[in-house]
N, C-alpha and C positions, 0 to 999 in steps of 0.2 A: 752429694747430695742421696738422699735415701729416696729407695724405688717408688717406696710410696710417692714421697714427693713429690718427686718426678713424674706419677703418675696422674694425681693431681692438677699437677702444671700442665702436661699434655691435655687433659677435658678444657683449657678455657679456651675461649670462641678466639680469640686472639691465636693462640695455635691447632684449630679446628683444620684440616684439610690438607695441610702442610706433610713434607714430606720428615723421614725419619734423618737423614742428615741437617739437615735445616734446622730441628729441633735441638737436635743435638750440638750444631753451632753456637744456637743461641746462648744454650743455656748450660754451655762447657764451664762458665766462672761461674755457675751462678751460685751463691749463699742461700741461708738457710740463716732467718734472724725470729727469734724466739721474745718477743719482748712485752713488758709491764705496760699497765694502763695508764694515759698520761704521757707517755711516750712522743717526740715528736720527728716525725720522720720527713717531713720536706717543710722547705722554707719559701714562702711567696716570692717572686724577683731574684730565687738563684735559679741554675742554669743545671738540669739536671745532671747528676752519672749515671744514675741508675732507673731502670722500670720495675715498679713493685710489682709483686702481684700475693693478694689476700687470699691467703688457703683458711685461715679461721683467724674468729672474731669480727670485730667491732672498729673501723676508722671512724672520725670525722674528721671532714673537710673545710677550711676556714678563711675568712679572708679580712684583712682589719687594711684601715685608710683615718687617718687624721685621729688617733684615740679611740676609733671606735671598732669592735670585733663581731664577725656574726658567724655564725654556721653555714655553710651553704650545701653538704649533703650530709647523710650517713649512706658509709660503704658497707657493705658483706659478703664474704668470699661467693662466687668466683666473683673477683673485679681486679681491673689492671689498673694502676694508675699511673695517670700523666704522660698515655700513647702521644700525646698528639705533641706536648713539649717536648720528649726524643724524640720524635719523627723528625720535627723541623729543628731542633738543634736550639730550643729558644724558651728565654724565663717560663717559671712557674708563675700559674698564673691564681695559687692557690697555696696554704700550708696544709697542710697535716698531721693529724696524731692520733695514737689509739684511746678508742672510748672503755676497750675491755685487754685482757690479757689476749696480743694477736700472733699469729705465725707469718710470716711472708717472706719471700722469694725474691730475690734483687736480682736483675740481669743486668750485667755490662752496657749502660747507652749505644757506646761503640760500634758494640756485637749487634745490638738490636739495629742500626740506621744500616751497617751492612748488607745483615737478611734483606734487610726493606729494599734494596738498593739493588741487589742479583736475581731476589727469587720473586716471582711473580705470586705465588700461591699464598707467600707471608704477606704481599701487600694486598690481595684480595681481602685475606683473613682481618689483617689492621684496621681498613677500610671496612671490614663488617662493626669490629669494633668500638669503632669513632661513631657508624650510623647509630648504632644500639646506644651510646652517651649522651648524643645527639637529641636522639626523641626522649628519653627521661631529661634531660635537661628543659627540651620543650613541654610538657607532660608540667614540669613542676613551675613552668613561667604563666601556663595557663591556670593552673594550681593558685598561684598567691595572686594574679591578677580578678579570674572570676568567682572567688569562696572570699568569704570573711572568714575571720581566727576561728569561730568556733564549728565549722565545718571543715576548714581544714586540718582542724584537732581530731573531729570527727573521722574523717577518710584514713587518716594516720593511726589512731586507733582499730582501724579492719584493718587494715592491712597488716599492721603488726600481728592481730590475731591471725589472720589467716598463715603468717610465716612459721607463727606460734604451733597451730594445727590446733586451736585449741580456746574458749573464751575466756579462758583465765590465765594469765602471763603477766612475765613484771617486765618490763621498762627498763633497758641497761641503762639509759641516760639519767640525769638532774635533770626538773622542772625547767631551768635556768634555758640548760644545753636544750632543751626538745623545743623553749618559747624560741630560742635564737631559730635553730633549722625551719620551725612552719615562719619565719618572720613577724613574731609578735613579741607582743613587752610580756614581762615577769608576771603583774598587776593581771595583761590581757588572756594569759595560759591559765591561771585560776579559775575567772571569771567561767571561760569556755567548759574546762572542766566543773563547775557549779550548773551551768545549764545546759551538760547536757548528763546529768543526773536523771532526769525528766527521758531520757530518751536510752537509759539503761545502762549506762556507766556508772561500775563504781570504784572507788578508787581509797586502795591503803598503805599511801606511803607510793610506793612505786609500784605496788602490786594494782595490777587490773584484775577486773573482772566485765564482761558488759554481754548487755544479751544484744545479740546479733540482727535479728532480726528487726529489733526496733531501731536498735542503730541503722541499718540500711535504711529504713522507711525515712529518718530524719537526713544521714547525709547524702543519700541519691550518689553512689558513687558510680564511674563513668570511667569506662575503660580508654576514651582518647586523653585522660585525664591520672589516670590512678594506675598502679601496676609497674611495676618495673618490667622494662625492653628484656628479649632473651635472644 
């Protein structure tokens, strides 16, 4: 593993505050994967053999049931995937695939569990990581229950603008995938984009331009719902 990759991994919330000895133990057999878009990393229902760390790119977590597929979340770096499943040695509750060219580190699940069983600092760091994910999931539950389709799209666009650092940006996914992520149909997302034109949203395919002030006044973002935990 390159020193630059090790430095990136060291900065993950999962490893903050742990000793160099434990870090070296957990990452001794780490492997780096450079993957193209649409590569399936994880399959729902399987027991995890590795913990995945997203160093660059974009990951979609998704689930399937009775012939239906839905997107659960998009993950950006730095993100640790399936910490709970690895720690508990339980089947994964979702599948995951790359949405863009992505670079990931894999850590053997056994090494992670062994360190968690012996090192308090690593347990505390893993607990913080899981707390962050819990709060993110609870925010998303509120987003789904308290907002309609247009409200969810408006706030998602504001968040994407903040990530891009500009009111002009390109979304990395197709509208069908975005609709699944937001919990709405393809028909409803087209209608939502049309409704947002009067609130400062211009689109050209995947290219977006927003009037931040107008869209914020309409979307009414709330820190108790919006924004990833850190």
